[in-house]
N, C-alpha and C positions, 0 to 999 in steps of 0.2 A: 278686874273685868274690862276696864278701858285699856289697860296695858295689854291684855291678851289680844284685843282687837286691833291695836296699834301694831303689834307683833305680826298678825295675820297679814294685815294690808301690807306692810313693809315687805314681808316675804314674798307675797304675790307681785307687788310691784318690781321687786328684784328679779324674779323669775322671768316676767315678762321681759324686761330690759335685757336680760342674758340671752334670752331666746331671739330677740330681735337682733342683737349684735352678732349672734352667731350666723343667722341668715345673711346679714348684710356683708360678712366677710371680714377678714382681719383689718382691712382699711376703712371699715365703718360704712362703705359705700353700699347701695341697693342693687344687686344684680339680677333680681328675680325675673325681670321682664324678658321676654324671648328675644334671641338676636334677629336683626333685620333678614329677610329673604334674600338669599344670594343667588341671582340666576346662573343657570348653568347651560352651556352651548352643548346641544346634541346633535350628532350626524346619523344619517340612516341611509339604507339602500333598498330598493325595490326590485326583486328578482323573480322573473319568470324565466327569459333572459332578462338583461336590463330594462327597466320600463322608463322610456324618456317622456317627459311632460305629463307624467301622471299626476292625479290629485291625491295628495295625502292628508287626510281628515283625521284630527284628534277628536275622538268620539265624546270624551268627557270634558270639553273645553269649549262649549257653547257654539259649535260649529267652525272653530278655527281650523284653517286649511293652509298648506303650502304646496309647492309643486316640485317634482323631481326634475333634474337637469338631464343633459343629453345621455349621460352615462347612469341614470337611474338614481342618483344620489340627491338628498334633501338635507337640509339643516333646520335647526330649530333651537330657540333659546327659551328655557323654561321661565314661568313666571309664577307668582303666588297663587294664581288661579288656574294654572294649567302646568302640573307637575307630576300628575298621576293620570295616565288616560291610556284607553285602547286606542288603537289605530286602524283605519280603513283606507285601502288604497284602490283606487278605480281609474279606468281612462288611461290615456297615454297610447304610446307605441312600444311594441316589443322589438327591440332593436335586433334580435336575432332573426326574426322572421320579416320585419318590416311591416306586420299587420297591427291594426289597432287592437289595443288589449281590451276585451270586452269582459273579462272575469273580474274577480275581486281577491285582494290580499288582506288578510287581517294580522293583527298583533294584539294579544290579550291584554287586559289593562296592566300597565307596567308602571312601577315608580321610577320616573324619568330622571328625578333627581339625583337617585343613587344607583344607575345602572353601571356596570363595570365597562370601562374603556369608552364611555360616552358615545357608543355607537350602537345601533340597531339594525337588523336585517329583516325585511318583510318578505317572505317566501310562501310557496304552497305548503311548507312544513310548519310555519307559524300559523297558517290558517287552520291546518288540522288541529294544533294544539289548542287554538281558540274555541273550536266547536267540540273537540273530544276530551278536552282537559289533560292534564299531565299523567294522570294515573297509568293509562294504557299506551302513552305515547312511544315509550321505548320498543314495546313490542311491535307497533306499527312500523317504526323505523327499521327494526330488524327484518320484518316481513317484506319491506320495500328493498332489501339488500343493501342499505346504505350503512357504511362501516366508518365513515369520517365525520359522522355527526351523532351526537346523544342528545337526550331530552334536555340535559342540563345546559348545553350550549346553543340551543336551537335558535335563540334570539340573536346570536352574533354569527351564526353559520351562514356564509356566503357560498353557494354551490358553484358560482363562477369561479371563485377564487380557491375555495378549499376542497371541493370536490373533484373526483376523477370525471372524465368525459362520460363514462358509462353512467355514473351517478347523475350527472347533470342532464343526460338523456332520461333517465327515470323520472326526476324532478320535473323537468319540463312536460313529459308526457302526462304525469300526475295532474299538473295545472291545466293542460288541455282538455282531460276528461272531466275535470271540474267546470271548466269553462262552457264545455258543450253542454253539460247538464243545465247549468245556469241559463245559457242563452235560450235553449229550447223551452225552458220552464217559464222564463220571463216573457215570452212570445204568447203564452197562452191567456186567452180573453174569456171573460164570463159573457153570458148571453145578451147583456146589455151593453158590451163593448168596453167594459172596465177591466184592468189588469187582474188576473187570478191570482197571482203570486207576486209579492214584492221582490225587489232585488235581494233584500236581507233573507227573506224565506227561501228563495231559490238556491242562494249561497249556502245557507245552512243545510238544506236538503243535500247539497252536492258533497259537501266535506264531511256531513255527519254520516251519510251512507257510506262513502269511502272509509272513513276512520272505523266504523262499526264493523264493516266487513274484514278489515285487516288486523282488528285488535286480538284474534284468535291466534294462539302460538302455531307457526308453521302455514298459516293462510298467506300465500305469496301472491302478489300481483304480477311480479316478474320472476322468471327463473334466474339461474347464476349467470347466464349469458345476457340477461337484459331484455329477453324476449317477454312479451306481454302473455298472460295466462287468461285463456278465453273463460274458462269457468268462474273465476274470480271476477273478471269484468262483467260477466253476464249477471252474477249475483248482485254486484253492486248497481248496476242499471235496472235490474228488476226491483230492488229495494227503494231506488230513486223514484221510479215512476209510482209505486204503491204509496210511498209517503207522500208524493206530491198530490195524488188523488184524495188521500186523507185529509190533507191540509186544506185544499180547495173545499171538498165537502159539499160539492154541488152536482147533482145528477145531470144538469143541463150543460155542464163543462166537461166533456169526456176528453180524455188524454189518449191519443193515438198509441196503441201498444205496439206498433211498428217502429216508433221513436227509438226504441231500445237498439233495433238492428241498424238503424241508420248511424247512431252515435258509435256503436261497436265497430261498424265498418270504418268510420272516420278515424277513431282513436287506434285501431289496428294499423292503418295505414301510416299514421303519424309516428306511432311507436317502431314500426319495422324501418321506416326511412331514416329516423334520427338515429336509430341504433346502428344502422349501417355506418353512418358517418362517425359515430363513436368508436367504432371498431378500430379506427387509426390511433387511438390512445390520446394521451395527454390529460390535461385538466379540463374544467369547464370553460375556461376562456378559449382554450383550444377548439373546443366543439363549437362554441359560438361563432369564432372566426371562420372555421370550416363550413358552417352552415351559411353565413353570409356570402362567401365565395361560391357555393354550390347554387345558392338562389339567383346569382347573377347570370347563370346559364339557363336560358328559357327551355332547354331540352334535358336538363338534370332531372333525375328521378325525384330529387328533393322538392321540386316543385309541387309533388303530390302533397306534401305537408300543408301548404298555403291552402290548395284547394280543399282539402279535407277539414279545414278549420273553419269553413264556412257552413252556417246552419241554414236550414231550408227556409226559403223565404218566397213570397208570392210576387211574381213578375209578369211581364208580356200580357198585360190586359188589352183586351179589344171589347168594343161595343158595335153591334151591328154590322161587324166585320172590319170596322176602321180601327186603325192602331191608336194608341193613346196620344202620340204625337200628333196625328190628324184630327182627333176629337179636341185637342186643345185649340186648334185654329178656328173651329167652327164657332158661330155666334149667330144671334138673331139676325143681323144684318149681313152675315156671310154664312148661310146655312150650307151643309152637305147636301148633296142629291141622294134621294132614297125613292126607289120605285114604289108606287102605290101596291103594286102586286106583291112586293116583298116587304110589306108593312110589318109583319110578323117579326122580321129580323131586327127592327129597331129595339126590341126587348129580348136581345140574345146576347150573352156575355161569355167571354172566354178569358182564361188566365192560365198561367203555368207555375208550377213549384220548382224553383231553382235550387240547385245544391242537394240534390237527393241521391242516396246511394242504394236505395231500395224502394220497393212499393210503399207508399205511404197513403194514409186516409185522414181526411179531416172533416169536421163538421163545420158548415158555414151557414149563417143566416143570410137570406137573400131578399132584396126588395127591389121593386121596379116602380118607377113614377113616369107617367107619360102626359104631357099637357099638349093639347092641339089647340090651334088658334086660327080663326078665319076672320081677318079685319078685328073688330072689337070682341067678338064671340070667342070665348074660351071655355074648354072642358078638360077636366083631368081624371085619370085613372090611376089608383095606387094598389100595389100588391105587395104582401109580406109573406115569405114562406119561412117559418120559424126554424127549420131544420132540414138541411140537405147534406147528404154524405156523399163525399167526393173522393174517389180513389185515383191516385196519379201512378204513373208508370215510372220506371226507373229513370227515365230521361225527363221526368217532370210533367210531362204533358198528360191530360186527363185521360184516365182509361175508362171510367164509368161513373155514374152518379145515380143517385135515387132519393125520393122523399120517403123517410121511414115511417112506419105506422104510428099513429097518435100525433102526427105533427099538424100543427095549426096553420091554416092557410086564411088570411084575411085580404078582402078586397073591397074597395070602395070607390066610387065616382061621383062626380059633381052633377051627372046627369039627373035631371028632374024625374021624379017617380020611381028611382030605383034604390032600393034600399041596401044598406051595408051587408055584407056577407061574410060569414066565417065558418070553416068547416074543420073537422078533425078527421084526418085520413084514417080509414079502416084497415088498410093494408099497405104494404111497401109499394110506391110508385116508381117503377124504373123511368129515368128520364132518357130520352132518345138523344144521346150524345154523339154528334158527328163533327169530326175533326176537332174534338175538344171543346165545342160550343155548348153551352147549356141555354137552350130557348125556353122562355116561359111559356110559349105555346104548348110545348111537350108536356108541361105540369098541368096547364089549364084544361087540356083535352082529355085528361083522366076523369074529370067529374063534370057531368052534364050542367049542374047548376054553375060552376065556374065558366064552363065553355059558353053558356048562354049569356052570362053577365058580360064576359070579356068581349063577346061578338057584338053585343048591343052598343058597347062603346066604339069598337072599332069601325062599324059601318057608318059611324057618324062623320068620320074622316073623309076627305076628299082630296083628288088632285089639286095641287097649288096650296093646300093647307101647310102651315109652319107646325112642326113638331118638336118640342123639347123632351128628349128621353134620357132618363138617369137609371143608374144601376147602382145599389148599395150593397157592398160585400163585406160581411164581418166573418173572418176566420176565426175559429176557436183555438186550434193547437198552434198553428203556424202564424207568422205575421206579415204584413205586407210591406214591401221594400220602401223605406222612407224616402230613397233617392228618387222614386217616382213622383214625389210631392202631390199625391192625390189628397183632396180635400176630405175631412171627416164630416160627414153630413148626417142629418137624422131623419128618419122616415118614421111616420107613426099613422096608425089607424085606431082611433080610440085608444085604449090601454096598451095595445100592442105597438112597441116602437123599440128602435135600436139606433146605435150609432155605427156607420160603416164607412169604409174608403169608397168614395163616389166618383163614378165616371158619368159625364153629362155629355150629350151630343145634341146639335141643332140641325134639323133637316127641313128641306122643302120636298114635299111630295110630288112626283112627276109621272 
């Protein structure tokens, strides 16, 4: 019995020793621990044409970023914490056009430690792969007429180096289409002034709708000559606007349906002009060089490419007929002159929508604030109109405007014994737009209660009074040019409030 136990224990000990020896290797050492991480140098290129000074973000690396050089190249050394990541590229300058790059390039999550050639290329094609996946990618590439790239080598395909001039023209136009969709959708505001769609949402809508439209065999965006196909373009834009509306899911944030025609006109022009240059042949680098040369000539048809890549933007603001530059010079101690007889014009605003290719309509929220003072005495009047529909001509000036039915108008004053008032319009109210000016008086005169309230305040003012007038403008579909450096101010009446671009003027009545 004891002998049997001894034999079992001896056998077990011998077996364990044998296993440990085998695991340790023939030299008896223990090599079971993992080898230390070995960093690997990765290079990359960002291509619309090449993007200089663009930001390269490694999405899965705790916000790690780098920057492209003047030829769109970047470098990166992997770490134990950053060796498998998706990549997002934004900003910088397209060296083909000299314009700021306002779009987005994406590369799907990639094992950076084990990529072949240690080289990556981010292009509109890798963005398509990111949002569409690899399953339908080859069909999309075929429908784009691209023969020098396959779904298998898309992460290393540089269209400037490897593509023909015609293929580079197609890829460039593809990115401009996506960027136009992104830029227009990122300009959309909600009714409180917050952004309706994030950059990521706008980018996803752009590339997903393009990819989904082209994943059907034979659905071509360009013909064999590189000419843009209107039917396919219209289908993409219609799907993009529909998807954006569904994503926003807010009835108070309408999207102008005419945005499709504006983008279509822009992209058609871009495609036509870049394709003309591509007809000379060569590779993508040849096209880039030829475009650079053409754009140095201010009379070249290629200038239409730069003009068409600008999205609609609000500009040329005036208040009481004074330009923005003049308004900025006014102050309580240096007021502008305003005739008492023309007091209504203090609350009359004008603006223009630049970079339009068709008639466009936008919804805006509009607020006015007027503060009158006579010595130490001060009284104010505030008005908020929650919905005004403005239609712009093809040259961007205001064609017409109206206050739609069911719009809420709030008005309040500091005058003693005057209650706050809010009404909901029972029908559309046309605004008497003259020379593109939207006067508050035209809206007020449509309702007796509003007119009485407004008049009660205005008749308190007199010659030599100081008046500070402000207009608050919140466009929904398009954005205000940031170069104007307008302050973002809040106007509120009880629960009704919004933030909008603000124009302020100081007047002395005469």
